[in-house]
N, C-alpha and C positions, 0 to 999 in steps of 0.2 A: 493247122487244124487246132481248134480250141473246144474244150468241153464246157458249155455254158449252162449255168444254173437254169433249171426247168425247161431247157431247150434241147440239150444233147450235144453231139459233135457237130461243129460248124466248120466246114472247110473254107479256105480262102487262099488265093495265090499270094506268094511273097510280094510285098509292095503294097497290097491292099490292107484295109483294116479288117481284123477278125474280132468278132464280138460287136455289140452295138453301143456306140457312144451315147450316153444319156439314158440308157435303158435301166440302169441300176440293177442289172443282172450280172452277177459276178462270174468270173472264169474259175473253174476248178482244176483245170489241167490243160496242157497243150503239147503239141509235137511240131517239129519243124523238119521238113524234108526239102533241102535246097535243090535247085536246078542250075542251069547255066554253067555246066561243067564242074560244079562243086560237089565233091563226094560227101555223102552223109557223115562219114568219119571225120571230115574236116570242119564240122560245126558241132558245138556242144552248148548246153544251156542249163540254167538252174531256175528254180522257182523260189520266190521270197515267201517264207512261211511265217515269219515273225520278225521283230526288230533284231537284226544281226543274226537271223536264223535262215539259212538257205538249204535247199535240198542238195543232194549230191549232184555232181555234173552228170548230165544225161547226153548220150551221143545222138547225133542227128537221126531222125526217123523214129525215135523211140518216145513213148509217152512220159510226160513229167507232170505229176500232180495226182488227182484222184477223180473218180467218177461215182456219182450217186451217193456221196458221203456228206454233201453240203459243207465242204471245206473250201473256202475261197483262197485263191492265191492273192498275195499282196503286192506282187511285182514279178519281174523277171530279169535275167542277166544272160547275155548271149556272147559267145566269142567264136572267132574263126581260128583254126589252127592248121598246121601242115602247109601244103601248097596253097590252099585258099587264103591263108593269112598273108601270103606274099603278093597275091594278085588281086585280092578283093578287100573291101572293108564293109563293116555293117554298122547300122545305127537303128535305134528303135524309139518309138514314142508310145505312150500309154495314157489312157483315161481311167478314172477310178470312180467308184459309186458315190463318193462325196462331191463329185463335180469337178475335181481337180484333174489336171493333166501334167505330164512330165515328158520332156524330150524336145528334140531328139537327143538321145544319150549315145555316146560312142560305144562300140563293141567292147566288152570286158567290164563295163561299169553297171552297177545296179540301178534299175529303173523302178522306183517306188514312190508313193505319195508321202509327203511330210507327215501326214496324219496316220499313215499305214492303213488307209482305206483299201477295200477289196478292189482288185483289178477287174474292169468291165470290158475293156477293148484294148488292142494294141496293133501297131503297124511295124513291120520289120522291113528295112531297106538294105539290100546287099548290092553293092555296086563295084565295078571294076576300078582299081586304082589307076591314076594317070601314069604315063611313062616316067615322068620325073620322080614320082614317089617310088615306083618299082625299082629304078636304078639307084636310088639312094641319094639323088642330088638334093632333094629338099631338106633332108636332115643335115647334110653337110653345110648347106647354105645357112640354115638356122644356127649351126654351131659357129660359123664365121661371124654372123651378125651378133650373136651373144658375146663373142670375144672382142667386139668393137671394130672388126675389120669389115669394110664395105664389100658387098657382093659385086663382083665384076660386071654382071649383067644387069644390075639394078639401076633404075634412073636415079640421078643425084639431084638433090635440091640445091638452091643457091647457097644456103647455109653450109651445106656439106662441101661445096666447092672451095670455100674460104676457111675450112676447118683447119686448126693447127695440126691435126693429125696428118694432113696431106703435105705439110711443109717438109723440106729436106731436113735431115738431122742437124746439119750445120747452121740452119736458120733458127733453130729452137734454142732458147736460153737454157743453160745448164741449171739444174736444180740440185741443191745440196740435199743429201739424205740425212734425216735427223738421226742423232745418236740416241741410244736408249739410256746410256749412263754418261754423266759428265766425266772428262778425263781426270785422272788423279793428279793432285798437285805434285810438282817435282820434289819438293821437300819430303813428302810422305813416301815417294818412291825410293828416295835415298835411304830413309830409315829402315825400310823393309829389307834392304840388301844386307 
């Protein structure tokens, strides 16, 4: 639900746009009550009030912002926590009274216009994570790839087939490690004894 300038409270299901894109009517406050097995205590959100200025975190189901004070919100920030953070992910997109739009922005990041124009409409998407992400396979695979080790299940390119990294250690030429200091001359070593 969003409280829209000169309109009042406007309800909308999660996944649909709330507020009207292109209307130039700003949003003064909002609340988010999740469904699909997500408890209100597992979601929280903030309103952008100014550059680098956010409201306190507000728990799901509670109102964030103002009503009837003509104070526009400049963006929003939403995150899942608890059990919902393990099974679901969220993203959001917003449009602003200056005609700009931002998003989709991943959960936990601030969605605001570069110009800090007032928020006129937003869409929140909460979706169930896939099985690989829930079990933690995706992050481990990413770590292997960053370390330069191929993913066992990933298709390989022709260039990867002939990569020197795949050759046995005995086929690779040994490389000398550079020294950081040149060795001392023998004559200097004798003098120091």
